[in-house]
Gaussian input, Z-matrix of N, CA and C with variables (Angstrom, degrees):
# hf/3-21g

backbone

0 1
 N
 C     1     B1
 C     2     B2     1     A1
 N     3     B3     2     A2     1     D1
 C     4     B4     3     A3     2     D2
 C     5     B5     4     A4     3     D3
 N     6     B6     5     A5     4     D4
 C     7     B7     6     A6     5     D5
 C     8     B8     7     A7     6     D6
 N     9     B9     8     A8     7     D7
 C    10    B10     9     A9     8     D8
 C    11    B11    10    A10     9     D9
 N    12    B12    11    A11    10    D10
 C    13    B13    12    A12    11    D11
 C    14    B14    13    A13    12    D12
 N    15    B15    14    A14    13    D13
 C    16    B16    15    A15    14    D14
 C    17    B17    16    A16    15    D15
 N    18    B18    17    A17    16    D16
 C    19    B19    18    A18    17    D17
 C    20    B20    19    A19    18    D18
 N    21    B21    20    A20    19    D19
 C    22    B22    21    A21    20    D20
 C    23    B23    22    A22    21    D21
 N    24    B24    23    A23    22    D22
 C    25    B25    24    A24    23    D23
 C    26    B26    25    A25    24    D24
 N    27    B27    26    A26    25    D25
 C    28    B28    27    A27    26    D26
 C    29    B29    28    A28    27    D27
 N    30    B30    29    A29    28    D28
 C    31    B31    30    A30    29    D29
 C    32    B32    31    A31    30    D30
 N    33    B33    32    A32    31    D31
 C    34    B34    33    A33    32    D32
 C    35    B35    34    A34    33    D33
 N    36    B36    35    A35    34    D34
 C    37    B37    36    A36    35    D35
 C    38    B38    37    A37    36    D36
 N    39    B39    38    A38    37    D37
 C    40    B40    39    A39    38    D38
 C    41    B41    40    A40    39    D39
 N    42    B42    41    A41    40    D40
 C    43    B43    42    A42    41    D41
 C    44    B44    43    A43    42    D42
 N    45    B45    44    A44    43    D43
 C    46    B46    45    A45    44    D44
 C    47    B47    46    A46    45    D45
 N    48    B48    47    A47    46    D46
 C    49    B49    48    A48    47    D47
 C    50    B50    49    A49    48    D48
 N    51    B51    50    A50    49    D49
 C    52    B52    51    A51    50    D50
 C    53    B53    52    A52    51    D51
 N    54    B54    53    A53    52    D52
 C    55    B55    54    A54    53    D53
 C    56    B56    55    A55    54    D54
 N    57    B57    56    A56    55    D55
 C    58    B58    57    A57    56    D56
 C    59    B59    58    A58    57    D57
 N    60    B60    59    A59    58    D58
 C    61    B61    60    A60    59    D59
 C    62    B62    61    A61    60    D60
 N    63    B63    62    A62    61    D61
 C    64    B64    63    A63    62    D62
 C    65    B65    64    A64    63    D63
 N    66    B66    65    A65    64    D64
 C    67    B67    66    A66    65    D65
 C    68    B68    67    A67    66    D66
 N    69    B69    68    A68    67    D67
 C    70    B70    69    A69    68    D68
 C    71    B71    70    A70    69    D69
 N    72    B72    71    A71    70    D70
 C    73    B73    72    A72    71    D71
 C    74    B74    73    A73    72    D72
 N    75    B75    74    A74    73    D73
 C    76    B76    75    A75    74    D74
 C    77    B77    76    A76    75    D75
 N    78    B78    77    A77    76    D76
 C    79    B79    78    A78    77    D77
 C    80    B80    79    A79    78    D78
 N    81    B81    80    A80    79    D79
 C    82    B82    81    A81    80    D80
 C    83    B83    82    A82    81    D81
 N    84    B84    83    A83    82    D82
 C    85    B85    84    A84    83    D83
 C    86    B86    85    A85    84    D84
 N    87    B87    86    A86    85    D85
 C    88    B88    87    A87    86    D86
 C    89    B89    88    A88    87    D87
 N    90    B90    89    A89    88    D88
 C    91    B91    90    A90    89    D89
 C    92    B92    91    A91    90    D90
 N    93    B93    92    A92    91    D91
 C    94    B94    93    A93    92    D92
 C    95    B95    94    A94    93    D93
 N    96    B96    95    A95    94    D94
 C    97    B97    96    A96    95    D95
 C    98    B98    97    A97    96    D96
 N    99    B99    98    A98    97    D97
 C   100   B100    99    A99    98    D98
 C   101   B101   100   A100    99    D99
 N   102   B102   101   A101   100   D100
 C   103   B103   102   A102   101   D101
 C   104   B104   103   A103   102   D102
 N   105   B105   104   A104   103   D103
 C   106   B106   105   A105   104   D104
 C   107   B107   106   A106   105   D105
 N   108   B108   107   A107   106   D106
 C   109   B109   108   A108   107   D107
 C   110   B110   109   A109   108   D108
 N   111   B111   110   A110   109   D109
 C   112   B112   111   A111   110   D110
 C   113   B113   112   A112   111   D111
 N   114   B114   113   A113   112   D112
 C   115   B115   114   A114   113   D113
 C   116   B116   115   A115   114   D114
 N   117   B117   116   A116   115   D115
 C   118   B118   117   A117   116   D116
 C   119   B119   118   A118   117   D117
 N   120   B120   119   A119   118   D118
 C   121   B121   120   A120   119   D119
 C   122   B122   121   A121   120   D120
 N   123   B123   122   A122   121   D121
 C   124   B124   123   A123   122   D122
 C   125   B125   124   A124   123   D123
 N   126   B126   125   A125   124   D124
 C   127   B127   126   A126   125   D125
 C   128   B128   127   A127   126   D126
 N   129   B129   128   A128   127   D127
 C   130   B130   129   A129   128   D128
 C   131   B131   130   A130   129   D129
 N   132   B132   131   A131   130   D130
 C   133   B133   132   A132   131   D131
 C   134   B134   133   A133   132   D132
 N   135   B135   134   A134   133   D133
 C   136   B136   135   A135   134   D134
 C   137   B137   136   A136   135   D135
 N   138   B138   137   A137   136   D136
 C   139   B139   138   A138   137   D137
 C   140   B140   139   A139   138   D138
 N   141   B141   140   A140   139   D139
 C   142   B142   141   A141   140   D140
 C   143   B143   142   A142   141   D141
 N   144   B144   143   A143   142   D142
 C   145   B145   144   A144   143   D143
 C   146   B146   145   A145   144   D144
 N   147   B147   146   A146   145   D145
 C   148   B148   147   A147   146   D146
 C   149   B149   148   A148   147   D147
 N   150   B150   149   A149   148   D148
 C   151   B151   150   A150   149   D149
 C   152   B152   151   A151   150   D150
 N   153   B153   152   A152   151   D151
 C   154   B154   153   A153   152   D152
 C   155   B155   154   A154   153   D153
 N   156   B156   155   A155   154   D154
 C   157   B157   156   A156   155   D155
 C   158   B158   157   A157   156   D156
 N   159   B159   158   A158   157   D157
 C   160   B160   159   A159   158   D158
 C   161   B161   160   A160   159   D159
 N   162   B162   161   A161   160   D160
 C   163   B163   162   A162   161   D161
 C   164   B164   163   A163   162   D162
 N   165   B165   164   A164   163   D163
 C   166   B166   165   A165   164   D164
 C   167   B167   166   A166   165   D165
 N   168   B168   167   A167   166   D166
 C   169   B169   168   A168   167   D167
 C   170   B170   169   A169   168   D168
 N   171   B171   170   A170   169   D169
 C   172   B172   171   A171   170   D170
 C   173   B173   172   A172   171   D171
 N   174   B174   173   A173   172   D172
 C   175   B175   174   A174   173   D173
 C   176   B176   175   A175   174   D174
 N   177   B177   176   A176   175   D175
 C   178   B178   177   A177   176   D176
 C   179   B179   178   A178   177   D177
 N   180   B180   179   A179   178   D178
 C   181   B181   180   A180   179   D179
 C   182   B182   181   A181   180   D180
 N   183   B183   182   A182   181   D181
 C   184   B184   183   A183   182   D182
 C   185   B185   184   A184   183   D183
 N   186   B186   185   A185   184   D184
 C   187   B187   186   A186   185   D185
 C   188   B188   187   A187   186   D186
 N   189   B189   188   A188   187   D187
 C   190   B190   189   A189   188   D188
 C   191   B191   190   A190   189   D189
 N   192   B192   191   A191   190   D190
 C   193   B193   192   A192   191   D191
 C   194   B194   193   A193   192   D192
 N   195   B195   194   A194   193   D193
 C   196   B196   195   A195   194   D194
 C   197   B197   196   A196   195   D195
 N   198   B198   197   A197   196   D196
 C   199   B199   198   A198   197   D197
 C   200   B200   199   A199   198   D198
 N   201   B201   200   A200   199   D199
 C   202   B202   201   A201   200   D200
 C   203   B203   202   A202   201   D201
 N   204   B204   203   A203   202   D202
 C   205   B205   204   A204   203   D203
 C   206   B206   205   A205   204   D204
 N   207   B207   206   A206   205   D205
 C   208   B208   207   A207   206   D206
 C   209   B209   208   A208   207   D207
 N   210   B210   209   A209   208   D208
 C   211   B211   210   A210   209   D209
 C   212   B212   211   A211   210   D210
 N   213   B213   212   A212   211   D211
 C   214   B214   213   A213   212   D212
 C   215   B215   214   A214   213   D213
 N   216   B216   215   A215   214   D214
 C   217   B217   216   A216   215   D215
 C   218   B218   217   A217   216   D216
 N   219   B219   218   A218   217   D217
 C   220   B220   219   A219   218   D218
 C   221   B221   220   A220   219   D219
 N   222   B222   221   A221   220   D220
 C   223   B223   222   A222   221   D221
 C   224   B224   223   A223   222   D222
 N   225   B225   224   A224   223   D223
 C   226   B226   225   A225   224   D224
 C   227   B227   226   A226   225   D225
 N   228   B228   227   A227   226   D226
 C   229   B229   228   A228   227   D227
 C   230   B230   229   A229   228   D228
 N   231   B231   230   A230   229   D229
 C   232   B232   231   A231   230   D230
 C   233   B233   232   A232   231   D231
 N   234   B234   233   A233   232   D232
 C   235   B235   234   A234   233   D233
 C   236   B236   235   A235   234   D234
 N   237   B237   236   A236   235   D235
 C   238   B238   237   A237   236   D236
 C   239   B239   238   A238   237   D237
 N   240   B240   239   A239   238   D238
 C   241   B241   240   A240   239   D239
 C   242   B242   241   A241   240   D240
 N   243   B243   242   A242   241   D241
 C   244   B244   243   A243   242   D242
 C   245   B245   244   A244   243   D243
 N   246   B246   245   A245   244   D244
 C   247   B247   246   A246   245   D245
 C   248   B248   247   A247   246   D246
 N   249   B249   248   A248   247   D247
 C   250   B250   249   A249   248   D248
 C   251   B251   250   A250   249   D249
 N   252   B252   251   A251   250   D250
 C   253   B253   252   A252   251   D251
 C   254   B254   253   A253   252   D252
 N   255   B255   254   A254   253   D253
 C   256   B256   255   A255   254   D254
 C   257   B257   256   A256   255   D255
 N   258   B258   257   A257   256   D256
 C   259   B259   258   A258   257   D257
 C   260   B260   259   A259   258   D258
 N   261   B261   260   A260   259   D259
 C   262   B262   261   A261   260   D260
 C   263   B263   262   A262   261   D261
 N   264   B264   263   A263   262   D262
 C   265   B265   264   A264   263   D263
 C   266   B266   265   A265   264   D264
 N   267   B267   266   A266   265   D265
 C   268   B268   267   A267   266   D266
 C   269   B269   268   A268   267   D267
 N   270   B270   269   A269   268   D268
 C   271   B271   270   A270   269   D269
 C   272   B272   271   A271   270   D270
 N   273   B273   272   A272   271   D271
 C   274   B274   273   A273   272   D272
 C   275   B275   274   A274   273   D273
 N   276   B276   275   A275   274   D274
 C   277   B277   276   A276   275   D275
 C   278   B278   277   A277   276   D276
 N   279   B279   278   A278   277   D277
 C   280   B280   279   A279   278   D278
 C   281   B281   280   A280   279   D279
 N   282   B282   281   A281   280   D280
 C   283   B283   282   A282   281   D281
 C   284   B284   283   A283   282   D282
 N   285   B285   284   A284   283   D283
 C   286   B286   285   A285   284   D284
 C   287   B287   286   A286   285   D285
 N   288   B288   287   A287   286   D286
 C   289   B289   288   A288   287   D287
 C   290   B290   289   A289   288   D288
 N   291   B291   290   A290   289   D289
 C   292   B292   291   A291   290   D290
 C   293   B293   292   A292   291   D291
 N   294   B294   293   A293   292   D292
 C   295   B295   294   A294   293   D293
 C   296   B296   295   A295   294   D294
 N   297   B297   296   A296   295   D295
 C   298   B298   297   A297   296   D296
 C   299   B299   298   A298   297   D297
 N   300   B300   299   A299   298   D298
 C   301   B301   300   A300   299   D299
 C   302   B302   301   A301   300   D300
 N   303   B303   302   A302   301   D301
 C   304   B304   303   A303   302   D302
 C   305   B305   304   A304   303   D303

   B1=1.4501
   B2=1.5269
   B3=1.3184
   B4=1.4636
   B5=1.5301
   B6=1.3313
   B7=1.4618
   B8=1.5251
   B9=1.3164
   B10=1.4666
   B11=1.5300
   B12=1.3190
   B13=1.4703
   B14=1.5260
   B15=1.3352
   B16=1.4611
   B17=1.5215
   B18=1.3314
   B19=1.4677
   B20=1.5272
   B21=1.3383
   B22=1.4644
   B23=1.5262
   B24=1.3431
   B25=1.4617
   B26=1.5162
   B27=1.3161
   B28=1.4676
   B29=1.5198
   B30=1.3297
   B31=1.4561
   B32=1.5101
   B33=1.3306
   B34=1.4632
   B35=1.5203
   B36=1.3316
   B37=1.4711
   B38=1.5249
   B39=1.3077
   B40=1.4581
   B41=1.5279
   B42=1.3334
   B43=1.4623
   B44=1.5230
   B45=1.3323
   B46=1.4590
   B47=1.5252
   B48=1.3283
   B49=1.4524
   B50=1.5146
   B51=1.2943
   B52=1.4590
   B53=1.5209
   B54=1.3467
   B55=1.4620
   B56=1.5316
   B57=1.3031
   B58=1.4567
   B59=1.5115
   B60=1.3045
   B61=1.4553
   B62=1.5161
   B63=1.3187
   B64=1.4648
   B65=1.5254
   B66=1.3356
   B67=1.4689
   B68=1.5260
   B69=1.3128
   B70=1.4640
   B71=1.5308
   B72=1.3255
   B73=1.4689
   B74=1.5272
   B75=1.3268
   B76=1.4686
   B77=1.5281
   B78=1.3268
   B79=1.4559
   B80=1.5201
   B81=1.3307
   B82=1.4630
   B83=1.5218
   B84=1.3417
   B85=1.4580
   B86=1.5205
   B87=1.3219
   B88=1.4612
   B89=1.5163
   B90=1.3218
   B91=1.4560
   B92=1.5209
   B93=1.3269
   B94=1.4602
   B95=1.5181
   B96=1.3335
   B97=1.4599
   B98=1.5247
   B99=1.3225
   B100=1.4654
   B101=1.5315
   B102=1.3355
   B103=1.4646
   B104=1.5268
   B105=1.3340
   B106=1.4669
   B107=1.5279
   B108=1.3414
   B109=1.4677
   B110=1.5363
   B111=1.3370
   B112=1.4627
   B113=1.5339
   B114=1.3322
   B115=1.4611
   B116=1.5153
   B117=1.3100
   B118=1.4695
   B119=1.5215
   B120=1.3335
   B121=1.4659
   B122=1.5159
   B123=1.3127
   B124=1.4537
   B125=1.5156
   B126=1.3172
   B127=1.4568
   B128=1.5181
   B129=1.3286
   B130=1.4592
   B131=1.5234
   B132=1.3333
   B133=1.4603
   B134=1.5291
   B135=1.3102
   B136=1.4647
   B137=1.5209
   B138=1.3238
   B139=1.4613
   B140=1.5197
   B141=1.3199
   B142=1.4631
   B143=1.5227
   B144=1.3417
   B145=1.4518
   B146=1.5285
   B147=1.3298
   B148=1.4713
   B149=1.5189
   B150=1.3255
   B151=1.4599
   B152=1.5276
   B153=1.3239
   B154=1.4645
   B155=1.5296
   B156=1.3229
   B157=1.4659
   B158=1.5277
   B159=1.3336
   B160=1.4710
   B161=1.5245
   B162=1.3208
   B163=1.4684
   B164=1.5247
   B165=1.3364
   B166=1.4639
   B167=1.5240
   B168=1.3295
   B169=1.4648
   B170=1.5291
   B171=1.3299
   B172=1.4684
   B173=1.5269
   B174=1.3303
   B175=1.4676
   B176=1.5231
   B177=1.3340
   B178=1.4666
   B179=1.5269
   B180=1.3141
   B181=1.4673
   B182=1.5287
   B183=1.3322
   B184=1.4658
   B185=1.5238
   B186=1.3188
   B187=1.4701
   B188=1.5282
   B189=1.3158
   B190=1.4673
   B191=1.5223
   B192=1.3156
   B193=1.4641
   B194=1.5303
   B195=1.3303
   B196=1.4669
   B197=1.5225
   B198=1.3262
   B199=1.4709
   B200=1.5182
   B201=1.3216
   B202=1.4550
   B203=1.5125
   B204=1.3277
   B205=1.4607
   B206=1.5292
   B207=1.3217
   B208=1.4621
   B209=1.5258
   B210=1.3419
   B211=1.4638
   B212=1.5179
   B213=1.3203
   B214=1.4581
   B215=1.5167
   B216=1.3303
   B217=1.4527
   B218=1.5119
   B219=1.3274
   B220=1.4583
   B221=1.5186
   B222=1.3316
   B223=1.4628
   B224=1.5287
   B225=1.3299
   B226=1.4656
   B227=1.5221
   B228=1.3331
   B229=1.4602
   B230=1.5287
   B231=1.3401
   B232=1.4632
   B233=1.5346
   B234=1.3352
   B235=1.4633
   B236=1.5236
   B237=1.3351
   B238=1.4588
   B239=1.5285
   B240=1.3321
   B241=1.4536
   B242=1.5248
   B243=1.3251
   B244=1.4650
   B245=1.5149
   B246=1.3505
   B247=1.4641
   B248=1.5215
   B249=1.3213
   B250=1.4589
   B251=1.5272
   B252=1.3212
   B253=1.4585
   B254=1.5247
   B255=1.3446
   B256=1.4545
   B257=1.5199
   B258=1.3294
   B259=1.4555
   B260=1.5298
   B261=1.3230
   B262=1.4633
   B263=1.5282
   B264=1.3174
   B265=1.4596
   B266=1.5288
   B267=1.3340
   B268=1.4679
   B269=1.5244
   B270=1.3349
   B271=1.4571
   B272=1.5271
   B273=1.3220
   B274=1.4599
   B275=1.5152
   B276=1.3149
   B277=1.4637
   B278=1.5285
   B279=1.3276
   B280=1.4722
   B281=1.5296
   B282=1.3335
   B283=1.4649
   B284=1.5170
   B285=1.3266
   B286=1.4610
   B287=1.5195
   B288=1.3255
   B289=1.4681
   B290=1.5228
   B291=1.3388
   B292=1.4683
   B293=1.5256
   B294=1.3299
   B295=1.4796
   B296=1.5208
   B297=1.3304
   B298=1.4705
   B299=1.5269
   B300=1.3385
   B301=1.4618
   B302=1.5346
   B303=1.3167
   B304=1.4663
   B305=1.5105
   A1=110.70
   A2=115.94
   A3=119.83
   A4=111.04
   A5=116.08
   A6=120.10
   A7=110.58
   A8=117.55
   A9=120.72
   A10=110.68
   A11=117.27
   A12=120.96
   A13=109.65
   A14=116.51
   A15=119.97
   A16=110.69
   A17=117.40
   A18=121.37
   A19=111.79
   A20=116.84
   A21=121.39
   A22=111.49
   A23=117.13
   A24=120.83
   A25=113.91
   A26=117.56
   A27=121.36
   A28=111.43
   A29=117.17
   A30=121.31
   A31=111.01
   A32=114.42
   A33=120.47
   A34=108.41
   A35=115.34
   A36=121.83
   A37=112.80
   A38=116.80
   A39=120.98
   A40=109.22
   A41=115.22
   A42=119.75
   A43=109.70
   A44=116.53
   A45=119.50
   A46=110.60
   A47=114.89
   A48=121.11
   A49=109.62
   A50=116.24
   A51=121.38
   A52=109.42
   A53=116.91
   A54=118.68
   A55=110.11
   A56=115.34
   A57=121.04
   A58=109.50
   A59=117.37
   A60=121.19
   A61=110.52
   A62=117.47
   A63=120.91
   A64=112.25
   A65=116.92
   A66=121.27
   A67=112.47
   A68=117.75
   A69=121.38
   A70=113.33
   A71=118.03
   A72=120.90
   A73=113.22
   A74=117.33
   A75=120.35
   A76=110.39
   A77=115.44
   A78=121.32
   A79=110.07
   A80=115.63
   A81=122.52
   A82=108.27
   A83=115.64
   A84=121.16
   A85=107.87
   A86=116.07
   A87=122.04
   A88=108.20
   A89=116.24
   A90=121.68
   A91=108.92
   A92=116.07
   A93=120.67
   A94=110.12
   A95=115.24
   A96=122.30
   A97=109.50
   A98=115.40
   A99=122.19
   A100=108.55
   A101=118.45
   A102=119.59
   A103=113.30
   A104=117.37
   A105=120.16
   A106=112.35
   A107=116.75
   A108=121.80
   A109=106.63
   A110=117.34
   A111=120.81
   A112=112.63
   A113=113.77
   A114=120.24
   A115=114.41
   A116=118.01
   A117=120.84
   A118=110.05
   A119=114.57
   A120=120.58
   A121=112.55
   A122=113.89
   A123=123.10
   A124=108.88
   A125=115.92
   A126=121.59
   A127=110.21
   A128=115.60
   A129=122.86
   A130=106.63
   A131=116.37
   A132=121.87
   A133=108.69
   A134=116.00
   A135=122.22
   A136=107.85
   A137=115.76
   A138=121.93
   A139=110.60
   A140=116.19
   A141=120.11
   A142=111.14
   A143=115.77
   A144=121.67
   A145=108.54
   A146=117.05
   A147=121.63
   A148=112.20
   A149=117.72
   A150=120.58
   A151=110.87
   A152=116.81
   A153=120.55
   A154=111.16
   A155=116.49
   A156=121.00
   A157=109.58
   A158=116.77
   A159=121.14
   A160=111.39
   A161=117.59
   A162=120.74
   A163=111.27
   A164=116.28
   A165=119.96
   A166=110.57
   A167=117.16
   A168=120.79
   A169=109.71
   A170=117.48
   A171=121.69
   A172=110.73
   A173=117.06
   A174=120.20
   A175=111.04
   A176=116.77
   A177=120.00
   A178=111.06
   A179=117.55
   A180=120.32
   A181=110.04
   A182=116.18
   A183=120.14
   A184=111.60
   A185=116.84
   A186=122.24
   A187=111.41
   A188=117.31
   A189=122.01
   A190=112.74
   A191=117.48
   A192=119.69
   A193=110.90
   A194=116.45
   A195=121.16
   A196=111.88
   A197=116.75
   A198=121.46
   A199=112.84
   A200=117.55
   A201=120.93
   A202=113.33
   A203=116.21
   A204=121.22
   A205=114.89
   A206=117.69
   A207=120.07
   A208=110.68
   A209=114.64
   A210=122.78
   A211=106.97
   A212=116.27
   A213=120.67
   A214=109.37
   A215=116.49
   A216=119.69
   A217=112.91
   A218=114.28
   A219=122.32
   A220=108.70
   A221=116.02
   A222=121.11
   A223=110.93
   A224=117.02
   A225=120.92
   A226=112.32
   A227=116.70
   A228=121.25
   A229=113.03
   A230=117.07
   A231=122.80
   A232=111.17
   A233=113.57
   A234=121.52
   A235=107.99
   A236=115.10
   A237=121.36
   A238=107.95
   A239=116.64
   A240=122.32
   A241=108.53
   A242=115.45
   A243=121.87
   A244=107.06
   A245=115.96
   A246=121.19
   A247=108.97
   A248=115.97
   A249=121.89
   A250=111.00
   A251=115.66
   A252=121.20
   A253=114.05
   A254=118.21
   A255=120.47
   A256=113.91
   A257=117.53
   A258=121.18
   A259=109.86
   A260=117.13
   A261=120.55
   A262=110.81
   A263=115.90
   A264=119.65
   A265=111.05
   A266=117.48
   A267=121.17
   A268=110.47
   A269=116.81
   A270=120.25
   A271=110.63
   A272=116.89
   A273=120.12
   A274=111.15
   A275=116.97
   A276=121.04
   A277=110.78
   A278=117.16
   A279=119.94
   A280=110.45
   A281=116.95
   A282=120.12
   A283=109.98
   A284=117.02
   A285=120.67
   A286=110.47
   A287=116.98
   A288=120.76
   A289=111.56
   A290=116.55
   A291=120.51
   A292=109.73
   A293=116.41
   A294=120.64
   A295=110.30
   A296=117.38
   A297=120.67
   A298=111.76
   A299=117.54
   A300=120.69
   A301=112.75
   A302=117.35
   A303=120.88
   A304=112.16
   D1=-45.99
   D2=179.28
   D3=-60.56
   D4=-41.39
   D5=179.87
   D6=-60.86
   D7=-38.23
   D8=178.93
   D9=-66.93
   D10=-38.15
   D11=177.71
   D12=-66.60
   D13=-38.74
   D14=176.37
   D15=-67.51
   D16=-43.38
   D17=179.39
   D18=-60.93
   D19=-30.62
   D20=178.89
   D21=-78.68
   D22=-4.66
   D23=178.78
   D24=79.66
   D25=15.76
   D26=-176.76
   D27=-96.73
   D28=-35.38
   D29=-178.62
   D30=-126.64
   D31=163.27
   D32=174.21
   D33=-152.70
   D34=165.24
   D35=178.37
   D36=60.58
   D37=38.78
   D38=179.54
   D39=-64.39
   D40=131.11
   D41=-178.19
   D42=-147.29
   D43=148.16
   D44=177.20
   D45=-61.62
   D46=143.36
   D47=177.00
   D48=-129.44
   D49=172.96
   D50=178.28
   D51=-93.83
   D52=124.11
   D53=176.40
   D54=-58.25
   D55=133.74
   D56=179.47
   D57=-166.75
   D58=173.50
   D59=-179.06
   D60=58.47
   D61=-135.51
   D62=179.52
   D63=-66.12
   D64=-18.47
   D65=-178.52
   D66=-95.92
   D67=14.93
   D68=-173.13
   D69=-59.67
   D70=-28.42
   D71=-177.07
   D72=-84.80
   D73=-5.14
   D74=-179.35
   D75=-67.81
   D76=142.77
   D77=175.21
   D78=-74.91
   D79=-39.43
   D80=177.72
   D81=-135.97
   D82=148.25
   D83=178.67
   D84=-139.61
   D85=136.11
   D86=178.45
   D87=-129.93
   D88=134.47
   D89=178.00
   D90=-110.24
   D91=147.56
   D92=178.21
   D93=-142.98
   D94=152.51
   D95=177.76
   D96=-83.29
   D97=154.50
   D98=176.55
   D99=-110.43
   D100=100.91
   D101=-178.41
   D102=-58.94
   D103=-28.79
   D104=-178.84
   D105=-80.10
   D106=-11.19
   D107=179.37
   D108=-133.51
   D109=78.45
   D110=-174.56
   D111=-50.39
   D112=133.59
   D113=178.86
   D114=85.69
   D115=-3.60
   D116=-178.60
   D117=-111.53
   D118=162.88
   D119=-171.93
   D120=-138.08
   D121=171.03
   D122=172.17
   D123=-132.48
   D124=167.24
   D125=-177.37
   D126=-138.55
   D127=137.08
   D128=171.59
   D129=-110.16
   D130=128.52
   D131=178.50
   D132=-118.39
   D133=133.96
   D134=179.27
   D135=-118.60
   D136=134.49
   D137=-176.19
   D138=-120.55
   D139=152.07
   D140=172.71
   D141=-114.06
   D142=7.62
   D143=-178.73
   D144=-134.64
   D145=117.88
   D146=-176.21
   D147=-61.97
   D148=-36.92
   D149=179.83
   D150=-64.92
   D151=-44.01
   D152=178.29
   D153=-65.97
   D154=-37.05
   D155=175.61
   D156=-58.90
   D157=-51.46
   D158=-178.16
   D159=-61.64
   D160=-40.62
   D161=178.42
   D162=-63.50
   D163=-38.97
   D164=179.28
   D165=-67.51
   D166=-44.20
   D167=177.60
   D168=-57.98
   D169=-43.90
   D170=178.93
   D171=-63.83
   D172=-41.16
   D173=179.17
   D174=-60.84
   D175=-42.90
   D176=177.86
   D177=-67.16
   D178=-36.69
   D179=177.44
   D180=-65.37
   D181=-41.73
   D182=178.54
   D183=-64.76
   D184=-28.54
   D185=-179.52
   D186=-101.21
   D187=24.78
   D188=-173.95
   D189=-54.20
   D190=-35.24
   D191=-179.16
   D192=-62.60
   D193=-29.37
   D194=178.14
   D195=-96.00
   D196=-36.64
   D197=-175.02
   D198=-79.34
   D199=-19.24
   D200=179.63
   D201=83.04
   D202=176.80
   D203=-173.36
   D204=-82.98
   D205=-13.68
   D206=-174.99
   D207=-92.03
   D208=83.06
   D209=178.75
   D210=-132.81
   D211=116.05
   D212=-174.53
   D213=-131.56
   D214=132.48
   D215=-178.23
   D216=-134.95
   D217=155.18
   D218=175.16
   D219=-120.39
   D220=110.31
   D221=176.96
   D222=-62.72
   D223=-32.48
   D224=-178.95
   D225=-71.64
   D226=-45.80
   D227=-176.16
   D228=-90.94
   D229=-9.96
   D230=-176.52
   D231=56.29
   D232=47.43
   D233=177.87
   D234=-123.37
   D235=136.20
   D236=-179.54
   D237=-131.01
   D238=135.06
   D239=-179.51
   D240=-122.36
   D241=131.33
   D242=175.67
   D243=-124.78
   D244=131.97
   D245=-176.53
   D246=-131.53
   D247=145.20
   D248=179.07
   D249=-51.49
   D250=143.84
   D251=-175.85
   D252=-65.05
   D253=-15.40
   D254=179.61
   D255=-71.20
   D256=-12.64
   D257=178.84
   D258=-64.22
   D259=141.23
   D260=179.40
   D261=-66.33
   D262=154.70
   D263=178.18
   D264=-64.77
   D265=-30.83
   D266=177.48
   D267=-63.61
   D268=-47.07
   D269=178.67
   D270=-68.77
   D271=-35.42
   D272=175.84
   D273=-60.44
   D274=-41.01
   D275=178.64
   D276=-64.52
   D277=-37.03
   D278=177.42
   D279=-62.04
   D280=-42.91
   D281=178.37
   D282=-65.79
   D283=-42.29
   D284=178.02
   D285=-58.36
   D286=-43.05
   D287=178.86
   D288=-61.79
   D289=-39.99
   D290=177.86
   D291=-62.84
   D292=-48.16
   D293=-179.33
   D294=-63.50
   D295=-42.17
   D296=-179.34
   D297=-63.10
   D298=-24.59
   D299=-177.94
   D300=-82.15
   D301=-6.88
   D302=-177.80
   D303=-74.36

C-alpha cells in the first residue's frame, strides 16, 4: 500500500512504525512523509481482525476534528489510511482510489 502511495507521488520515505494511539490495534503500521505538505505525514494501518479494523475506523471518525478529512479504508483488505489534513483534495482522491481498488 505504501509503495502505491509513493508511486502516485503522494508519499515518500515509507517506513514501518509501531502501532500506537488510535492505531494500537493494527497488526502492521507504516508511516510516510508528504512532500506536498512539508513536515507532515500519513499512516497506513493493516489489520488481521475485522472487528479491530472497524473499531479503529470508528475511533478515527470520532476524532475527525483531530484526524482530518483524509481517512480511507478497505473493509475487504482490512487496510486503513490516515493522512494529514494539509493534503490536497486531489491527492486525497488519488489515495482513496488506491484504497478502493484493494
